[in-house]
Backbone as a chain_set.jsonl record, in Angstrom:
{"seq": "MIDNRFVQRTALLLFALLTGSQFYVCAAEEEKISVSDQATLSLLKALDEQDMPDVVLWILDSVANEKKAGKTLQQEVAFRRATALVGVSQSEGDAEKRVQLLDNAEQALDSFLTDDPPLYLRIEALMQKGGLLVARGRVNLEKAKRPGADSAALRAASVPFFDKAILALQGKMAGKKEPITDVSNAEDAVLKALREADAELKAIAAEKEK", "coords": {"N": [[85.712, 104.95, 116.823], [85.276, 103.281, 113.569], [82.362, 101.478, 113.185], [80.816, 98.218, 112.432], [78.304, 98.661, 111.283], [78.619, 101.158, 110.153], [80.549, 100.586, 108.216], [79.07, 98.887, 106.577], [77.132, 100.665, 105.64], [78.743, 102.409, 104.239], [79.557, 100.707, 102.222], [77.134, 100.439, 100.89], [76.924, 103.012, 99.936], [78.972, 103.028, 98.056], [77.927, 101.178, 96.254], [75.63, 102.539, 95.41], [76.86, 104.676, 94.182], [78.22, 103.468, 92.056], [76.091, 102.337, 90.608], [74.881, 104.611, 89.928], [76.087, 105.847, 87.804], [75.024, 106.985, 85.566], [74.55, 109.628, 85.993], [76.775, 111.056, 85.222], [76.7, 110.792, 82.471], [74.333, 112.157, 81.895], [75.055, 114.765, 82.594], [76.963, 115.283, 80.668], [75.378, 115.256, 78.378], [73.676, 117.438, 78.826], [75.406, 119.632, 78.831], [76.592, 119.445, 76.388], [79.254, 118.511, 75.682], [82.402, 119.207, 74.21], [84.11, 117.524, 71.509], [86.869, 117.269, 71.937], [87.087, 117.739, 74.711], [85.567, 115.606, 75.667], [87.142, 113.511, 74.798], [89.405, 113.955, 76.365], [88.355, 113.528, 78.944], [87.658, 110.834, 78.72], [90.178, 109.733, 78.348], [91.397, 110.37, 80.814], [89.816, 108.81, 82.507], [90.492, 106.254, 81.564], [93.216, 106.184, 82.208], [93.041, 106.287, 84.966], [91.91, 103.787, 85.423], [94.001, 102.209, 84.569], [95.791, 102.704, 86.49], [97.661, 104.96, 86.541], [98.599, 107.437, 87.89], [100.583, 109.459, 87.847], [100.799, 110.226, 85.18], [98.244, 111.212, 84.822], [98.341, 113.521, 86.414], [100.11, 115.064, 84.904], [98.592, 115.51, 82.587], [96.451, 116.923, 83.675], [97.699, 119.275, 84.458], [98.107, 120.405, 81.986], [95.456, 120.744, 81.133], [94.561, 122.6, 82.999], [95.709, 124.903, 82.095], [94.426, 125.336, 79.755], [92.415, 127.365, 78.01], [90.133, 126.914, 76.523], [88.821, 124.791, 77.563], [85.862, 123.079, 78.547], [83.083, 123.623, 80.918], [82.425, 121.273, 82.413], [84.773, 119.741, 82.231], [86.606, 121.505, 83.386], [85.612, 121.629, 85.998], [86.232, 119.142, 86.919], [88.959, 119.065, 87.24], [90.25, 119.744, 89.76], [89.193, 117.699, 91.356], [90.053, 115.356, 90.005], [92.772, 115.756, 90.245], [93.176, 115.457, 92.993], [92.5, 112.749, 93.269], [94.533, 111.593, 91.741], [96.793, 112.382, 93.209], [96.396, 110.937, 95.557], [96.699, 108.4, 94.472], [99.426, 108.468, 93.696], [100.549, 108.707, 96.214], [100.218, 106.194, 97.292], [102.251, 104.62, 96.346], [104.42, 105.758, 97.42], [107.191, 105.48, 99.393], [108.346, 106.939, 101.468], [107.275, 108.158, 104.494], [106.805, 110.837, 105.294], [106.696, 112.227, 102.857], [104.49, 110.955, 101.805], [102.518, 111.853, 103.527], [102.477, 114.576, 102.837], [101.56, 114.45, 100.191], [98.982, 113.399, 100.595], [97.868, 115.423, 102.159], [97.92, 117.519, 100.315], [96.137, 116.468, 98.478], [93.762, 116.476, 99.984], [93.386, 119.232, 100.269], [92.957, 119.906, 97.597], [90.538, 118.588, 97.13], [88.854, 119.908, 98.969], [88.885, 122.454, 97.873], [87.625, 121.918, 95.464], [85.072, 121.082, 96.368], [84.035, 123.399, 97.466], [83.322, 124.79, 95.273], [80.787, 124.338, 94.435], [80.05, 121.783, 93.02], [78.473, 119.504, 90.605], [75.986, 117.184, 91.831], [76.578, 114.445, 91.462], [79.34, 114.416, 91.151], [80.085, 115.55, 93.557], [79.429, 113.512, 95.338], [81.324, 111.522, 94.637], [83.659, 112.942, 95.283], [83.419, 113.338, 98.063], [83.448, 110.695, 98.951], [86.026, 110.054, 98.163], [87.45, 111.859, 99.77], [86.86, 110.903, 102.343], [88.17, 108.423, 102.221], [90.882, 109.182, 101.843], [91.397, 110.524, 104.206], [91.242, 108.467, 106.043], [93.466, 107.036, 105.175], [95.4, 108.929, 105.774], [95.283, 108.972, 108.572], [96.193, 106.405, 109.071], [98.851, 106.567, 108.441], [100.008, 107.737, 110.69], [99.542, 105.675, 112.492], [101.228, 103.74, 111.454], [103.704, 104.97, 111.877], [103.725, 104.867, 114.618], [104.496, 102.317, 115.192], [107.204, 102.178, 114.914], [110.511, 101.681, 116.196], [111.34, 103.378, 119.163], [109.504, 105.375, 118.77], [106.99, 107.76, 119.8], [104.509, 106.193, 120.654], [101.933, 106.388, 121.862], [101.254, 109.104, 121.545], [101.264, 109.339, 118.749], [99.264, 107.542, 118.014], [97.094, 108.829, 119.184], [97.109, 111.127, 117.641], [96.159, 110.187, 115.269], [93.449, 109.839, 115.536], [91.761, 112.226, 115.102], [91.777, 112.324, 112.282], [90.396, 110.003, 111.533], [87.951, 110.634, 112.675], [87.22, 112.871, 111.118], [86.979, 111.583, 108.694], [84.694, 110.055, 109.111], [82.812, 112.116, 109.348], [82.856, 113.042, 106.728], [81.73, 110.953, 105.375], [79.531, 109.725, 106.74], [76.039, 110.064, 107.066], [73.182, 112.119, 108.183], [70.55, 112.075, 107.681], [69.161, 109.736, 107.167], [66.209, 107.868, 107.125], [64.694, 110.079, 107.702], [62.301, 112.55, 106.678], [62.574, 115.172, 105.99], [63.564, 117.838, 103.722], [66.752, 117.614, 102.109], [69.29, 119.695, 102.656], [71.89, 120.04, 103.374], [74.703, 118.84, 102.025], [77.199, 117.891, 102.834], [78.291, 115.495, 103.41], [78.875, 112.157, 102.228], [76.865, 110.176, 102.384], [74.371, 111.498, 102.795], [74.394, 113.005, 100.478], [74.166, 111.038, 98.503], [71.637, 110.062, 99.211], [70.077, 112.32, 98.682], [70.426, 112.487, 95.907], [69.16, 110.109, 95.128], [66.557, 110.642, 95.959], [65.93, 112.75, 94.236], [66.058, 111.444, 91.787], [63.942, 109.639, 92.127], [61.803, 111.417, 92.293], [61.827, 112.454, 89.715], [61.183, 110.171, 88.22], [58.567, 109.717, 89.145], [57.338, 111.997, 88.179], [57.556, 111.595, 85.427], [55.983, 109.297, 85.167], [53.497, 110.337, 85.937], [53.072, 112.135, 83.883], [52.756, 110.43, 81.717], [50.344, 109.313, 82.302], [48.494, 111.216, 81.708]], "CA": [[86.171, 104.166, 115.673], [84.24, 102.969, 112.586], [81.787, 100.18, 113.505], [80.401, 97.413, 111.28], [77.16, 99.292, 110.632], [79.13, 102.248, 109.314], [81.203, 99.96, 107.062], [78.009, 98.407, 105.692], [76.513, 101.818, 105.001], [79.701, 102.897, 103.262], [79.481, 99.789, 101.087], [75.93, 100.818, 100.153], [77.258, 104.24, 99.217], [79.758, 102.651, 96.883], [77.003, 100.544, 95.311], [74.799, 103.598, 94.827], [77.712, 105.482, 93.303], [78.486, 102.7, 90.843], [74.866, 102.183, 89.836], [74.417, 105.935, 89.547], [77.041, 106.42, 86.852], [74.318, 107.693, 84.509], [74.599, 111.064, 86.274], [77.856, 111.633, 84.422], [76.219, 110.841, 81.093], [73.348, 113.24, 81.813], [75.77, 116.042, 82.624], [77.605, 115.444, 79.371], [74.363, 115.567, 77.39], [73.146, 118.772, 79.072], [76.37, 120.67, 78.485], [77.068, 119.23, 75.024], [80.708, 118.545, 75.794], [83.101, 119.17, 72.928], [84.783, 116.257, 71.197], [88.191, 117.255, 72.572], [86.898, 117.575, 76.152], [85.111, 114.239, 75.901], [88.316, 112.653, 74.616], [90.257, 114.127, 77.541], [87.702, 112.846, 80.061], [87.787, 109.384, 78.485], [91.587, 109.397, 78.583], [91.623, 110.415, 82.265], [89.175, 107.628, 83.077], [91.297, 105.088, 81.19], [94.457, 106.244, 82.984], [92.674, 105.894, 86.331], [91.716, 102.336, 85.422], [95.315, 101.598, 84.371], [96.598, 103.091, 87.656], [98.776, 105.793, 86.075], [98.306, 108.771, 88.433], [101.595, 110.446, 87.477], [100.431, 110.718, 83.845], [97.036, 112.008, 85.023], [98.761, 114.83, 86.916], [100.699, 115.79, 83.781], [97.495, 115.938, 81.717], [95.678, 117.934, 84.39], [98.442, 120.533, 84.38], [97.847, 120.95, 80.652], [94.058, 121.158, 81.101], [94.425, 123.807, 83.823], [96.172, 126.048, 81.291], [93.665, 125.345, 78.503], [91.319, 128.317, 78.144], [88.959, 126.462, 75.789], [88.22, 123.642, 78.242], [84.484, 123.326, 78.952], [82.792, 123.69, 82.345], [82.503, 119.95, 83.034], [86.179, 119.365, 82.333], [87.235, 122.4, 84.354], [85.166, 121.256, 87.341], [86.828, 117.873, 87.333], [90.412, 119.162, 87.38], [90.649, 119.647, 91.166], [88.837, 116.371, 91.842], [90.959, 114.386, 89.4], [94.115, 115.979, 90.811], [93.173, 114.829, 94.312], [92.521, 111.307, 93.058], [95.875, 111.236, 91.267], [97.725, 112.55, 94.328], [96.203, 109.77, 96.422], [97.315, 107.274, 93.778], [100.876, 108.596, 93.805], [100.929, 108.489, 97.617], [100.183, 104.767, 97.607], [103.528, 104.005, 95.984], [105.48, 106.545, 98.055], [107.709, 104.773, 100.56], [108.687, 107.871, 102.533], [106.048, 108.517, 105.201], [106.594, 112.283, 105.298], [106.264, 112.608, 101.517], [103.131, 110.449, 101.641], [101.663, 112.784, 104.264], [102.353, 115.798, 102.049], [100.701, 114.145, 99.047], [97.609, 113.267, 101.078], [97.414, 116.754, 102.572], [97.652, 118.254, 99.074], [94.906, 115.905, 97.907], [92.633, 116.973, 100.767], [93.211, 120.641, 99.904], [92.368, 119.936, 96.258], [89.132, 118.194, 97.257], [88.135, 120.983, 99.646], [88.735, 123.515, 96.881], [86.623, 121.441, 94.515], [83.763, 121.017, 97.01], [83.532, 124.763, 97.7], [82.962, 125.354, 93.973], [79.421, 123.885, 94.135], [80.052, 120.844, 91.899], [77.255, 118.701, 90.432], [75.8, 116.234, 92.922], [77.243, 113.168, 91.189], [80.76, 114.597, 91.416], [80.215, 115.787, 94.994], [79.415, 112.195, 95.979], [82.64, 110.912, 94.41], [84.678, 113.695, 96.007], [83.287, 113.062, 99.494], [83.948, 109.327, 99.147], [87.487, 110.131, 98.046], [87.962, 112.554, 100.95], [86.798, 109.969, 103.469], [89.227, 107.424, 102.06], [92.235, 109.722, 102.045], [91.538, 110.835, 105.624], [91.568, 107.19, 106.684], [94.867, 106.761, 104.827], [96.226, 109.884, 106.523], [95.342, 108.484, 109.943], [96.98, 105.17, 109.118], [100.27, 106.917, 108.415], [100.42, 107.906, 112.078], [99.558, 104.354, 113.123], [102.448, 103.087, 110.984], [104.819, 105.597, 112.579], [103.676, 104.455, 116.018], [105.108, 100.992, 115.314], [108.655, 102.286, 114.778], [111.272, 101.678, 117.458], [111.631, 104.69, 119.717], [108.438, 106.347, 118.482], [106.033, 108.057, 120.863], [103.354, 105.462, 120.133], [100.668, 106.902, 122.396], [100.975, 110.395, 120.919], [100.971, 109.129, 117.335], [97.931, 106.936, 117.915], [96.128, 109.877, 119.5], [97.086, 112.063, 116.514], [95.436, 109.58, 114.147], [92.003, 109.847, 115.81], [91.04, 113.295, 114.399], [91.625, 112.007, 110.86], [89.305, 109.037, 111.418], [86.71, 111.368, 112.974], [86.9, 113.678, 109.937], [86.539, 110.65, 107.654], [83.304, 109.723, 109.419], [82.01, 113.29, 109.004], [82.784, 113.139, 105.272], [81.006, 109.817, 104.813], [78.317, 109.327, 107.446], [74.966, 111.032, 106.975], [72.318, 112.4, 109.326], [69.166, 112.177, 107.216], [68.556, 108.423, 106.908], [64.956, 107.655, 107.848], [64.003, 111.349, 107.903], [61.579, 112.993, 105.488], [62.851, 116.576, 105.689], [64.425, 118.09, 102.549], [68.186, 117.581, 102.397], [69.944, 120.923, 102.217], [73.317, 119.926, 103.685], [75.299, 117.678, 101.353], [78.617, 117.911, 103.188], [78.732, 114.125, 103.613], [78.55, 111.332, 101.068], [75.623, 109.424, 102.552], [73.232, 112.377, 102.532], [74.453, 113.397, 99.068], [73.582, 109.918, 97.757], [70.198, 110.039, 99.507], [69.484, 113.441, 97.943], [70.407, 112.107, 94.496], [68.14, 109.082, 94.95], [65.257, 111.318, 96.073], [65.712, 113.52, 93.005], [65.768, 110.478, 90.727], [62.599, 109.126, 92.389], [60.855, 112.483, 91.939], [61.791, 112.521, 88.253], [60.443, 108.998, 87.739], [57.152, 109.935, 89.439], [56.865, 113.041, 87.258], [57.422, 110.956, 84.114], [54.828, 108.408, 85.231], [52.303, 111.169, 85.962], [52.917, 112.703, 82.543], [52.266, 109.385, 80.82], [48.949, 109.015, 82.639], [47.619, 112.291, 81.195]], "C": [[84.988, 103.816, 114.764], [83.684, 101.58, 112.86], [81.306, 99.477, 112.238], [79.235, 98.033, 110.538], [77.615, 100.406, 109.705], [79.802, 101.692, 108.06], [80.164, 99.483, 106.063], [77.358, 99.563, 104.936], [77.447, 102.417, 103.958], [79.7, 102.014, 102.017], [78.259, 100.102, 100.23], [76.148, 102.099, 99.361], [78.007, 103.927, 97.937], [78.861, 102.023, 95.819], [76.154, 101.597, 94.614], [75.594, 104.439, 93.849], [77.947, 104.765, 91.981], [77.239, 102.585, 89.978], [74.318, 103.528, 89.393], [75.314, 106.609, 88.547], [76.356, 107.181, 85.727], [74.292, 109.193, 84.755], [75.647, 111.735, 85.406], [77.415, 111.788, 82.974], [75.238, 111.985, 80.909], [74.027, 114.596, 81.775], [76.406, 116.324, 81.273], [76.587, 115.856, 78.311], [73.853, 116.995, 77.546], [74.113, 119.855, 78.602], [76.799, 120.602, 77.025], [78.596, 119.399, 74.978], [81.351, 118.419, 74.417], [83.795, 117.827, 72.749], [86.13, 116.171, 71.917], [88.083, 117.067, 74.079], [86.468, 116.158, 76.486], [86.266, 113.261, 75.767], [89.243, 112.739, 75.827], [89.677, 113.406, 78.748], [87.821, 111.327, 79.934], [89.214, 108.923, 78.755], [91.894, 109.368, 80.078], [91.021, 109.193, 82.954], [89.993, 106.373, 82.788], [92.595, 105.032, 81.99], [94.21, 105.881, 84.434], [92.562, 104.374, 86.419], [93.041, 101.596, 85.272], [96.288, 101.957, 85.498], [97.868, 103.836, 87.235], [98.587, 107.226, 86.564], [99.319, 109.839, 88.061], [101.296, 111.049, 86.105], [99.185, 111.598, 83.94], [97.407, 113.413, 85.487], [99.342, 115.687, 85.794], [99.613, 116.328, 82.857], [96.685, 117.051, 82.378], [96.375, 119.286, 84.399], [98.198, 121.211, 83.032], [96.421, 121.49, 80.553], [93.869, 122.467, 81.866], [94.824, 125.063, 83.059], [95.42, 126.194, 79.973], [92.42, 126.225, 78.656], [90.024, 127.832, 77.477], [88.281, 125.266, 76.448], [86.826, 124.0, 78.732], [84.292, 123.256, 80.458], [82.949, 122.341, 83.04], [83.948, 119.524, 83.232], [86.891, 120.22, 83.37], [86.872, 122.009, 85.784], [85.858, 120.001, 87.845], [88.321, 117.968, 87.624], [90.858, 118.983, 88.83], [90.361, 118.258, 91.724], [89.787, 115.304, 91.299], [92.377, 114.518, 89.956], [94.223, 115.306, 92.182], [93.271, 113.307, 94.192], [93.914, 110.837, 92.639], [96.903, 111.346, 92.383], [97.615, 111.39, 95.313], [96.865, 108.54, 95.798], [98.825, 107.296, 93.876], [101.336, 108.283, 95.229], [101.009, 107.009, 97.965], [101.481, 104.053, 97.267], [104.716, 104.755, 96.588], [105.922, 105.865, 99.346], [108.041, 105.67, 101.733], [107.414, 108.389, 103.194], [105.775, 110.013, 105.15], [106.131, 112.777, 103.928], [104.83, 112.144, 101.27], [102.134, 111.361, 102.346], [101.428, 114.049, 103.445], [101.436, 115.591, 100.856], [99.237, 114.055, 99.467], [97.038, 114.613, 101.519], [97.082, 117.613, 101.349], [96.361, 117.771, 98.422], [93.68, 116.406, 98.654], [92.344, 118.431, 100.427], [92.554, 120.772, 98.533], [90.883, 119.574, 96.314], [88.311, 119.294, 97.924], [87.884, 122.152, 98.69], [87.637, 123.159, 95.885], [85.222, 121.516, 95.118], [83.177, 122.405, 97.282], [83.063, 125.426, 96.408], [81.593, 124.871, 93.494], [79.373, 122.947, 92.928], [78.721, 120.122, 91.756], [77.198, 117.609, 91.5], [76.562, 114.933, 92.695], [78.749, 113.258, 91.439], [81.018, 114.871, 92.9], [80.265, 114.455, 95.743], [80.787, 111.531, 95.844], [83.719, 111.598, 95.237], [84.622, 113.414, 97.503], [83.745, 111.649, 99.827], [85.469, 109.318, 99.119], [88.089, 110.794, 99.284], [87.946, 111.639, 102.166], [87.921, 108.945, 103.413], [90.611, 107.97, 102.33], [92.461, 110.116, 103.504], [91.849, 109.58, 106.434], [93.03, 106.843, 106.423], [95.812, 107.665, 105.612], [96.365, 109.445, 107.976], [96.209, 107.251, 110.08], [98.475, 105.441, 109.061], [100.792, 107.073, 109.84], [100.475, 106.57, 112.816], [100.798, 103.568, 112.705], [103.67, 103.642, 111.717], [104.889, 105.123, 114.027], [104.347, 103.104, 116.252], [106.631, 101.034, 115.253], [109.346, 102.276, 116.135], [111.574, 103.106, 117.914], [110.565, 105.726, 119.484], [107.57, 106.571, 119.703], [104.687, 107.484, 120.426], [102.021, 106.05, 120.594], [100.28, 108.215, 121.715], [100.578, 110.228, 119.459], [99.6, 108.484, 117.143], [96.849, 107.966, 118.203], [95.985, 110.86, 118.334], [96.319, 111.5, 115.321], [93.92, 109.7, 114.304], [91.262, 110.973, 115.087], [90.826, 113.013, 112.911], [90.493, 111.005, 110.645], [87.963, 109.71, 111.717], [86.271, 112.21, 111.775], [86.42, 112.797, 108.787], [85.078, 110.279, 107.858], [82.383, 110.887, 109.037], [81.823, 113.422, 107.494], [81.883, 112.069, 104.67], [79.628, 109.611, 105.432], [77.263, 110.429, 107.447], [74.15, 111.185, 108.241], [70.838, 112.284, 108.968], [68.487, 110.839, 106.936], [67.308, 108.243, 107.765], [64.168, 108.923, 108.092], [63.381, 111.813, 106.582], [61.862, 114.449, 105.113], [63.71, 116.71, 104.436], [65.888, 118.113, 102.956], [68.825, 118.833, 101.809], [71.447, 120.895, 102.45], [73.863, 118.658, 103.033], [76.814, 117.676, 101.582], [79.142, 116.527, 103.527], [78.187, 113.248, 102.492], [77.195, 110.646, 101.199], [74.397, 110.285, 102.257], [73.213, 112.848, 101.081], [73.858, 112.3, 98.187], [72.07, 109.881, 97.961], [69.473, 111.149, 98.75], [69.367, 113.097, 96.462], [69.327, 111.07, 94.221], [66.743, 109.683, 95.047], [64.934, 112.084, 94.797], [65.365, 112.586, 91.849], [64.355, 109.919, 90.882], [61.541, 110.145, 91.995], [60.72, 112.596, 90.426], [60.985, 111.364, 87.672], [58.939, 109.162, 87.98], [56.559, 110.982, 88.491], [56.639, 112.46, 85.862], [56.188, 110.062, 84.063], [53.533, 109.209, 85.205], [52.017, 111.772, 84.587], [52.353, 111.687, 81.577], [50.787, 109.081, 81.064], [47.976, 110.052, 82.118], [47.046, 111.941, 79.826]], "O": [[83.834, 104.026, 115.137], [84.422, 100.597, 112.784], [81.365, 100.025, 111.138], [79.164, 97.953, 109.312], [77.075, 100.582, 108.613], [79.651, 102.248, 106.972], [80.334, 99.643, 104.855], [77.069, 99.455, 103.744], [76.995, 102.881, 102.911], [79.825, 102.508, 100.896], [78.322, 100.043, 99.002], [75.626, 102.256, 98.257], [77.72, 104.482, 96.877], [79.013, 102.3, 94.629], [75.975, 101.565, 93.397], [75.077, 104.866, 92.816], [77.881, 105.377, 90.914], [77.314, 102.718, 88.756], [73.397, 103.589, 88.579], [75.307, 107.836, 88.446], [77.006, 107.938, 85.005], [74.04, 109.962, 83.827], [75.441, 112.844, 84.913], [77.717, 112.791, 82.327], [75.286, 112.7, 79.908], [73.626, 115.477, 81.014], [76.392, 117.456, 80.791], [76.876, 116.691, 77.453], [73.622, 117.691, 76.558], [73.696, 120.87, 78.043], [77.311, 121.58, 76.48], [79.131, 120.299, 74.33], [80.91, 117.636, 73.575], [84.034, 117.097, 73.71], [86.488, 115.118, 72.445], [88.875, 116.336, 74.673], [86.938, 115.572, 77.462], [86.363, 112.296, 76.525], [89.799, 111.732, 76.266], [90.405, 112.749, 79.492], [88.055, 110.627, 80.92], [89.432, 107.852, 79.323], [92.568, 108.457, 80.56], [91.623, 108.614, 83.859], [90.168, 105.526, 83.664], [93.026, 103.955, 82.403], [95.049, 105.246, 85.072], [93.052, 103.756, 87.364], [93.196, 100.488, 85.785], [97.456, 101.569, 85.469], [98.986, 103.41, 87.527], [98.432, 108.138, 85.752], [98.962, 111.013, 87.965], [101.511, 112.242, 85.888], [99.072, 112.602, 83.237], [96.842, 114.392, 85.0], [99.096, 116.891, 85.737], [99.697, 117.465, 82.394], [96.281, 118.007, 81.716], [95.718, 120.326, 84.354], [98.097, 122.435, 82.949], [96.191, 122.55, 79.971], [93.111, 123.337, 81.438], [94.333, 126.156, 83.344], [95.736, 127.07, 79.167], [91.48, 125.855, 79.36], [88.939, 128.293, 77.83], [87.27, 124.777, 75.944], [86.614, 125.087, 79.269], [85.206, 122.881, 81.192], [83.532, 122.26, 84.121], [84.304, 119.001, 84.288], [87.694, 119.708, 84.15], [87.718, 122.051, 86.678], [86.046, 119.821, 89.048], [88.893, 117.042, 88.2], [91.739, 118.17, 89.11], [91.167, 117.699, 92.469], [90.267, 114.453, 92.047], [93.089, 113.527, 90.117], [95.229, 114.668, 92.494], [94.025, 112.662, 94.92], [94.409, 109.818, 93.119], [97.79, 110.499, 92.495], [98.622, 110.918, 95.84], [97.503, 107.745, 96.488], [99.446, 106.26, 94.114], [102.384, 107.668, 95.427], [101.783, 106.615, 98.838], [101.781, 103.001, 97.832], [105.871, 104.434, 96.307], [105.131, 105.695, 100.273], [108.023, 105.22, 102.879], [106.569, 108.991, 102.531], [104.626, 110.421, 104.978], [105.268, 113.65, 103.846], [104.049, 112.835, 100.616], [101.042, 111.613, 101.837], [100.301, 114.539, 103.369], [100.623, 116.46, 100.54], [98.356, 114.57, 98.779], [95.866, 114.905, 101.282], [96.09, 118.342, 101.344], [95.591, 118.565, 97.883], [92.666, 116.727, 98.034], [91.183, 118.822, 100.309], [91.702, 121.635, 98.326], [90.067, 120.184, 95.623], [87.194, 119.581, 97.492], [86.813, 122.757, 98.697], [86.823, 124.004, 95.515], [84.286, 121.963, 94.455], [81.957, 122.565, 97.322], [82.473, 126.505, 96.444], [81.268, 124.975, 92.311], [78.736, 123.263, 91.924], [77.918, 120.124, 92.689], [78.229, 117.167, 92.007], [77.13, 114.378, 93.635], [79.364, 112.29, 91.887], [82.051, 114.469, 93.436], [81.054, 114.291, 96.673], [81.342, 111.037, 96.826], [84.583, 110.942, 95.818], [85.662, 113.267, 98.144], [84.361, 111.426, 100.869], [86.117, 108.665, 99.937], [89.117, 110.347, 99.792], [88.909, 111.604, 102.933], [88.545, 108.635, 104.428], [91.429, 107.308, 102.969], [93.589, 110.051, 103.992], [92.622, 109.624, 107.391], [93.746, 106.412, 107.326], [96.878, 107.238, 106.056], [97.451, 109.537, 108.55], [96.886, 107.071, 111.093], [99.275, 104.654, 109.565], [101.882, 106.601, 110.163], [101.344, 106.355, 113.662], [101.358, 102.817, 113.504], [104.555, 102.892, 112.127], [105.974, 104.992, 114.594], [104.724, 102.782, 117.379], [107.284, 100.024, 115.514], [108.816, 102.808, 117.111], [112.016, 103.936, 117.119], [110.698, 106.857, 119.951], [107.426, 105.684, 120.545], [103.836, 108.2, 119.897], [101.091, 106.19, 119.8], [99.121, 108.414, 121.352], [99.662, 110.898, 118.981], [98.865, 108.837, 116.221], [95.808, 107.979, 117.546], [94.894, 111.363, 118.066], [95.877, 112.256, 114.456], [93.189, 109.665, 113.314], [90.212, 110.71, 114.499], [89.812, 113.415, 112.342], [89.721, 111.131, 109.694], [86.954, 109.392, 111.086], [85.084, 112.256, 111.451], [85.564, 113.202, 108.001], [84.311, 110.197, 106.899], [81.309, 110.676, 108.474], [80.77, 113.857, 107.029], [81.336, 112.252, 103.583], [78.661, 109.35, 104.716], [77.55, 111.577, 107.784], [74.375, 110.495, 109.235], [69.974, 112.382, 109.839], [67.335, 110.821, 106.504], [67.345, 108.442, 108.979], [63.068, 108.859, 108.642], [63.886, 111.498, 105.504], [61.445, 114.912, 104.052], [64.491, 115.814, 104.116], [66.222, 118.587, 104.042], [68.884, 118.993, 100.59], [72.195, 121.632, 101.807], [73.527, 117.545, 103.438], [77.599, 117.487, 100.653], [80.308, 116.383, 103.894], [77.164, 113.563, 101.884], [76.456, 110.547, 100.219], [73.488, 109.851, 101.55], [72.143, 113.065, 100.512], [73.131, 112.591, 97.237], [71.312, 109.692, 97.009], [68.376, 110.935, 98.235], [68.346, 113.373, 95.832], [68.649, 111.138, 93.196], [65.843, 109.285, 94.308], [63.795, 112.068, 94.33], [64.494, 112.889, 91.034], [63.645, 109.743, 89.892], [60.506, 109.788, 91.432], [59.622, 112.811, 89.913], [60.198, 111.553, 86.744], [58.129, 108.795, 87.128], [55.414, 110.859, 88.057], [55.657, 112.788, 85.196], [55.446, 110.052, 83.08], [52.576, 108.82, 84.536], [50.861, 111.9, 84.183], [51.556, 112.035, 80.706], [50.071, 108.65, 80.16], [46.769, 109.811, 82.082], [46.294, 112.729, 79.252]]}, "num_chains": 1, "name": "protein.A"}
């Protein structure tokens, strides 16, 4: 199960993610996102904040068919779809339908992660994957409380989802100095991003001293 130390480290991940929002701005500047793409990204962000995942899914379907969409927008489609599916699942009362939505969201995230996304988006996706796996495991725990349910089997079936959530979130490189080449978990992805930012700051400082 997830202990208090793991929860604390996950909280630090969230803090690093929030304070690292400038990564998104840098990506936008490097690619020179078109006005229409920037407007779409801003709209998707606003809809997320207003908790309107069904509308987000409708917009993403339109973006997926838009040949002129830029690279940054295209890369976010699978990730945004997963986020929206998780949002829709939260208001779904039928447990089986909720399971299907979460499974679809996990597939969308896995597809996104295999497409070598920018580090800042990889961090968000891994955090999202960890959260939805926890939600997926909780569905089985809810079913276990029903009268006549095979409680022991359902509780046992929830464990693999919690284990996968830990793999998606918990890192292996904390306190180590070796280069980080595996960013299949959120913690190491954040650590890699922080190392890169530190290296950039040192390079800037060295340049100023010349």
